[in-house]
C-alpha positions as CSV (number, residue, x, y, z in Angstrom):
1,M,-120.8,-12.5,23.7
2,A,-122.9,-10.6,25.1
3,L,-121.7,-8.0,22.1
4,C,-124.7,-10.1,19.6
5,D,-127.2,-9.9,22.2
6,Y,-129.7,-8.1,20.0
7,L,-130.3,-10.8,17.7
8,K,-132.6,-13.6,18.3
9,N,-132.2,-15.9,16.1
10,P,-129.2,-18.2,17.2
11,S,-128.1,-18.7,13.8
12,E,-127.7,-15.2,13.2
13,R,-126.4,-14.5,16.6
14,K,-123.4,-17.6,16.2
15,E,-122.6,-15.8,12.8
16,C,-122.1,-12.1,14.5
17,M,-120.2,-13.8,17.5
18,T,-118.2,-15.3,14.9
19,E,-117.9,-11.8,12.9
20,H,-116.6,-10.2,15.8
21,I,-113.8,-12.9,17.2
22,I,-112.6,-13.1,13.1
23,K,-112.3,-9.1,13.3
24,I,-110.3,-8.9,16.6
25,I,-108.3,-11.9,16.3
26,Y,-106.9,-10.9,12.3
27,G,-107.1,-7.6,12.9
28,N,-105.3,-7.4,15.4
29,L,-102.1,-9.7,14.6
30,K,-99.1,-9.0,13.7
31,W,-96.9,-11.8,11.9
32,P,-93.9,-12.4,14.2
33,P,-90.9,-11.4,12.5
34,L,-88.7,-14.3,12.9
35,A,-91.4,-16.1,11.4
36,R,-91.4,-14.1,8.3
37,E,-88.1,-14.2,7.8
38,S,-87.6,-18.3,8.8
39,C,-91.1,-18.3,6.6
40,V,-93.1,-20.5,9.2
41,E,-97.0,-21.1,8.5
42,G,-99.5,-23.2,10.2
43,M,-102.2,-23.4,12.5
44,A,-101.6,-22.5,16.2
45,V,-103.9,-23.4,18.8
46,I,-105.3,-21.1,21.7
47,S,-107.0,-23.0,23.9
48,F,-108.9,-21.0,27.2
49,A,-111.8,-21.9,29.2
50,V,-115.1,-19.8,29.7
51,T,-116.2,-19.6,33.8
52,E,-119.5,-20.1,34.6
53,T,-119.7,-15.9,35.1
54,G,-118.7,-15.4,31.2
55,V,-115.3,-14.8,32.2
56,L,-112.2,-16.1,30.1
57,E,-109.3,-17.2,31.5
58,D,-106.4,-20.2,31.3
59,F,-105.4,-19.1,28.0
60,K,-102.8,-21.8,27.2
61,I,-100.3,-22.8,24.1
62,V,-101.6,-26.2,22.6
63,R,-99.8,-25.9,19.2
64,D,-97.4,-23.6,18.1
65,P,-95.6,-24.0,14.5
66,G,-92.9,-22.1,16.1
67,A,-91.0,-18.5,15.0
68,G,-93.3,-16.7,17.2
69,T,-96.1,-17.5,16.0
70,G,-97.6,-18.9,18.9
71,E,-97.0,-16.2,21.1
72,E,-98.3,-13.8,18.8
73,A,-101.7,-15.9,18.6
74,L,-102.0,-16.5,22.5
75,R,-101.1,-12.1,22.4
76,V,-104.8,-11.6,19.6
77,V,-106.8,-14.5,21.9
78,K,-106.0,-12.5,25.3
79,L,-107.5,-9.4,23.2
80,L,-111.2,-11.6,22.9
81,A,-111.7,-11.2,27.3
82,E,-110.9,-7.4,26.5
83,E,-112.8,-6.6,23.5
84,T,-115.7,-8.2,23.9
85,G,-117.0,-8.7,27.6
86,P,-118.2,-11.6,29.0
87,W,-119.5,-14.6,26.8
88,H,-122.6,-16.4,27.9
89,P,-120.9,-19.7,29.9
90,G,-122.1,-23.2,29.2
91,T,-124.9,-24.5,30.7
92,A,-125.7,-28.6,31.8
93,G,-128.8,-30.4,32.8
94,P,-132.3,-29.9,33.0
95,D,-132.4,-26.7,34.8
96,R,-129.5,-25.3,32.6
97,K,-127.0,-24.3,35.3
98,P,-123.7,-22.5,34.0
99,V,-121.2,-24.6,33.9
100,R,-117.3,-23.5,33.1
101,V,-116.2,-24.6,29.0
102,Q,-113.3,-25.1,27.6
103,Y,-112.3,-24.3,23.9
104,N,-110.1,-24.2,21.7
105,M,-109.2,-21.2,19.5
106,P,-106.9,-21.8,15.9
107,V,-105.0,-19.1,14.7
108,K,-103.5,-19.4,11.0
109,F,-100.3,-18.1,9.3
110,K,-100.4,-18.6,6.3
111,L,-98.0,-16.6,3.9
112,R,-99.3,-14.5,0.5
């Protein structure tokens, strides 16, 4: 994620990226009315790929607690592509060639 490239320390850069991801997801998450009415809680998981060029694509719901939570998690995880710009692709081999990487992003729904 280019938003944190100004940080040279890898652990600081990772912390920066994590903070941005959490702000985007939970700052935009809207509790689905049916989930609230039905008191549905749980962890939705959204799978997506980061291509060799850093583009986020192929978003899929892989765990859905139900009552609209999976669809809402999908919506907010897709916002990452719009809000953060390209990500750094994975690399492989001694030449550190860019490769496609699959991610699973958990999104927690918990009633207070």
